[in-house]
Every structure is written in C-alpha cells, then in structure tokens.
N, C-alpha and C positions, 0 to 999 in steps of 0.2 A: 074187136070193135075198132074201126078205123077212125082216127082223129082227123079233124080238119087241119089245114095248113097252119093256122094261127095257134091252135092248141099244141100241135107238134113242135112248132118253133118255141113256144113258151116252155115246153117240157125240156127241150135241149138247153135253153137258157138257164132254167132252174138247176139243171145238172152242172152246167159250167160254173154257176155261182157257188154251188155246194163244193165243187172240186177246188175252187179258189180258196175257200176256207181250209180245206185239207192241205193244199199246197203251202199255206202259211204255217200250218202246224209242222209240216216237213221241214220248212225253212228254219223255224224256231228251234227244231230239234237237230239242226246242223246236218240234215240229210239233203245237202244241196243238189246232188245229182238227181235225186227223186223229185225235188221241187222243180227243177228245170224240165224234167220229163212231163210232170203233171201240168206245168205252165203251157207247154206245147199242146197238150190235150185240151186244156181250157180254151185256148184260142180256136182250135178246130171246132169245138162244140159251140162256141159263141157264133162262129161263122155259119155253122150248120143251122143254128136257130134263125139267123137272119135269112139264109137262103130259103128255108121252109116258109117263112112268112112273106117273102117277096117273089119267089119263083116257084110255082106249083110243082110238086114232085110227081104228081100224076094228073094227066089231063084226059079224063075219060071222054069228054065231048069235043076235044080239039087236039091241036098239035102245037109244039113250041113256036113254030113259024107264025102261027096266027095269034098267039097269046103275048109273046114278048114284044114290047113296043120299043120305039126309039128311046123314050124316056127311061124305060127299064134298063136298056143297054147302056145309056149314058151313066146312070147311077151305078151300075155294076162296074163299069170301067173306072169311074171316079174312086170307088172303094178299092179296086185293084191297084190303082195308081198310088193311093195313100199308103196302102200296105207295102207296096214295092219301095216307095220312097223311104218309109220308116226303116225297112230292113237295110236298104242301101246306106242310109245315114249311119245306122248302128254299126254295120260291118266296116264301113270306111273309117269311122271314128275309132273303132277298136283296132283296126289295122295301123292307124297312125300312132295310137298310144303304145302299141307293141313294137314300134319301130320297123314295121314291115315296109 
C-alpha cells in the first residue's frame, strides 16, 4: 500500500521522535558515542519527513521542473542556509574553544 506524501512524512517524523527518546536513554546511560550516532540519524529522519511533505517523492503525472516553484526553491534554500549557518557556528565555536 502506497502512502501519500503527508502520511509518509508523518511516519518519518514519528520515527525521529521515537529515536530521540532512545538517544536520551543512551545519553543517560553514558553511551555518548551511540547517542551522537543516533542524534545524526534523528536529524536525517526529521529532514526526510519535511522533504516528503514539501517535495513529492514521485510525480506520476508531472516532472520536478513543472512542480517545484520559485517559492518552494526559496524555502528550501532558506532551510539549507539555516542548517549551514548552525553547523558553521558550532564548528567555529568549537575550534576557538579548542585553541585551533
């Protein structure tokens, strides 16, 4: 049974939320390396949930060039920029605190 994009996005979001709970248990158990790994997976699943709900995975009656609008591209670029800035800030702050 094929799910629609909204259902698929919500499915991935639910898994990301469940994984977040598990990551906290790993952290509380001092399994820091595993908590970091799962945190990365949580971020990927949350992004996948967003992508499914905003950018169709399958376009049976069209092509991406006809579906993705200027507004969709602007939103995608804003999100990419926010993610990039967050990582840049974290890495640069970490580098300064380590004396690099």
